[in-house]
C-alpha positions as CSV (number, residue, x, y, z in Angstrom):
1,M,39.7,-2.3,305.0
2,A,43.4,-0.9,305.3
3,G,44.8,2.3,305.9
4,F,46.2,4.7,303.9
5,Y,49.0,7.5,303.9
6,T,49.2,10.4,301.9
7,I,52.7,10.8,300.5
8,A,53.3,13.4,297.9
9,G,49.7,13.8,297.4
10,K,48.9,10.2,296.5
11,N,47.4,7.6,298.7
12,I,49.9,4.6,300.0
13,P,48.7,1.4,301.5
14,T,50.4,0.6,304.5
15,H,51.0,-2.8,303.4
16,Y,53.2,-1.0,300.6
17,L,55.1,1.1,303.4
18,A,55.6,-2.4,305.3
19,L,57.0,-4.1,302.4
20,G,59.1,-1.3,301.4
21,L,60.8,-1.1,304.9
22,L,61.2,-4.8,305.1
23,T,62.9,-5.0,301.9
24,T,65.1,-1.7,302.9
25,Y,66.1,-3.7,305.9
26,G,66.9,-7.0,304.1
27,V,69.3,-4.9,301.5
28,A,71.0,-2.8,304.1
29,I,71.9,-5.9,306.3
30,K,72.9,-7.8,302.8
31,F,75.0,-5.1,302.1
32,A,76.8,-4.8,305.6
33,L,77.4,-8.4,305.7
34,S,79.2,-8.6,302.3
35,G,81.7,-6.0,303.1
36,K,85.4,-6.2,301.5
37,S,87.1,-9.5,302.0
38,E,90.1,-9.2,303.9
39,P,93.5,-9.2,301.9
40,K,95.2,-12.8,302.5
41,V,98.3,-12.1,305.0
42,V,101.3,-13.9,303.7
43,P,103.7,-14.9,306.5
44,A,107.0,-13.7,306.6
45,V,109.7,-16.3,306.1
46,T,113.2,-15.9,308.0
47,A,115.2,-19.1,306.7
48,N,119.0,-19.5,307.4
49,S,119.8,-21.4,304.2
50,D,117.8,-21.9,300.8
51,D,117.3,-25.2,301.6
52,E,115.2,-24.3,305.0
53,Y,113.4,-21.7,303.0
54,K,112.3,-24.0,300.0
55,F,111.3,-26.6,302.6
56,I,109.0,-23.7,304.5
57,M,107.4,-22.5,301.2
58,D,106.3,-26.3,300.2
59,Y,105.0,-26.8,303.6
60,I,102.8,-23.7,303.2
61,K,101.9,-24.9,299.7
62,E,100.8,-28.1,301.0
63,A,98.9,-26.9,304.0
64,E,97.0,-24.3,301.5
65,A,96.2,-27.1,299.1
66,S,94.7,-29.5,302.0
67,E,93.0,-26.7,303.3
68,S,91.1,-25.8,300.1
69,K,90.2,-29.7,299.8
70,H,88.0,-29.3,303.1
């Protein structure tokens, strides 16, 4: 029927080796794609007055809130 490989003195069917190889590839790909998430970049805000700074910060908060809804 199917062939066997002798590994460490035991006969291992070839389909076990194939399943082990595919599982190893799947785990490696999942690990590689998961990676670390990049830290959120906070833009530097340069404002001439406190009112302008507050306006910019409110605008950023609104944009982030609308972005999270989508």
